[in-house]
N, C-alpha and C positions, 0 to 999 in steps of 0.2 A: 706202584712200586714193585718191582720184581723181587724174587727171593734172593738170598745172599749168594754171591759167587763162591766158587770153591775157595776154601781157606785152609791153611795159608798158601799164598802163591809162592812160586820160586822167588828167591831174592831178586830185587830189581837193582841193577847196577847202572850208575851214571858215571860221568867222567871222574868224580871224586868220592862219591858216596855209595853206600849200599842201604837199601830199604829192605827190612826183613822183619820176621816175627820176633817178638820179645823173648829174651833168654834170661836165665837166672843171673848171669854176669852183668846184666844191665841195671840191676836193682839199685846200686849206689848212685848211678847217674839219675835214676828216677827220683831218688830221695833228694839229690841236689836240685833237680828241676822243680819239684813241687815245694821245696822249702826256700827257694831263691826269692828274696825280696824284689829283685829286678824283674824276674819272670812274673811274679805276682802282681806287679803294678797295674796291669790292664785286665786281670782276670779275677779280681775280687780279693787279692791279697795272697800271701803265702802262709804256710803253717810252719810251726817249729819242726825242725828236722826229726827230733825224737818222736813227735806225734805222727809224722808221716811214716817213720820207721815202724811204729807200733801198728799202724793200720794198713800198711801196704802188704799185698800178698807176696809170697816168695818170688813169683814171676809177675810183676806188675804189667798191665797192658796186654795180657794174653787174651785177645778177643778178636772177633771178625772186624776187619777194616782198620786195624791199628798197626801202623808200621813204626818200628824203631828206625831212626836215621843214624847210621854209623859212619864214622870217618876213621880209616885205618883200624877198623875193628871195634872202636869204642863208640858208645852211644853219645851223640851230641844233641839229639832232639827226637821229636816224634811228629808223625802226621797221622790223622785219623779221619775216618768217615763214619759218623754216628747218625742214627735216626733220632730226631728230637721232634716231638709233636707231628709225626708223620712226614717230616721233611728231612732229607739227608743233608748233613752239614760237613763241610771240610773244616778241620781244626788242625792247628800246628803249634808246637812250643819248641823252643831251642834254648840250650844253655847260653848264658850271656857270653861265654868265651867263643861261641860260634857266630855271634851277631856281626853283621856288617861285612860278611865275606861271600855273600851270594848263596849260602848253603840252603836257606829256606826256599828260595826260588827254585834252585836245582832239584831239591827233594820234592817240593809240591808239584812242580811240572811233571816229574816222573810219576808221582802218585796219581795225578790227574789223568795221565795217559793210561795207567792201569784201570782207573775208575771208568773211563770212557769205554774200554774194551770189556770190562766185567759187568757194566751196567749200561748198555747202549741205550741212548735216548733218555735216560733218567736225569731229571733236573738236579742241580746241586746248588747249595747256597753256602754262605759263610757269614759269620757275625763278628764284628770287632768294635771296640770302643773307638769313637771318632778321634779321641785324644792320642790313639796309637798310630801316629803318622807313618811309621815304618810298615805296619800291617796294612794300612789303607793303601799305601803305594804298592805293596806286594800283591794284593788282590787285584788291583787295576792292571798290573803287569802280567798277571796270570790270565787276564781276559774276563774277569768278573766285572759286572756292571753295578755301580753304586745304586742302592735302592733306598727304601724308607729309613728314616732316622727316628729313634724313639728312646725314651728314658727307661732304663732297667739297671738294677744293681747299683743305684746311686750315680750313674753316669750315662752320657749320651752314647747309644749304640747305633751301628749302621748294619743293615742287612744287605749283603751283596748276592747277586745271582749270576750264574754262569750262562 
């Protein structure tokens, strides 16, 4: 695995979205995202908003490989590339108000283009609960191949590879 690409990159613009580094103005949306019971359904649950508020830094998500996804300037989700157990994983979360409108595909496709240019030839994986049908469809549409299934965190998970 090569070293990290220059960070942060210039904002990435798609037809409707901007992928950019996290800013202080995104904090309320982060609190909404990580305290949402709907979002927490397939990631081990949500936390009470006051707990997320107490523990979140002033600018959450300010790290290499973490993109805020913004629509009309407001954060609607996030896409990240994190190294876990020496494997780079694509992750994404979106506010429920953004679900079902193609934003996750648009944002992830743009982020994957950035990843391919910033980390040429490096493999990428993603993990989702098999019960999360929307995420399973998204990964297939993004060109990932379904791999092994296993139990973790009290649910069946699926590892996808690009």
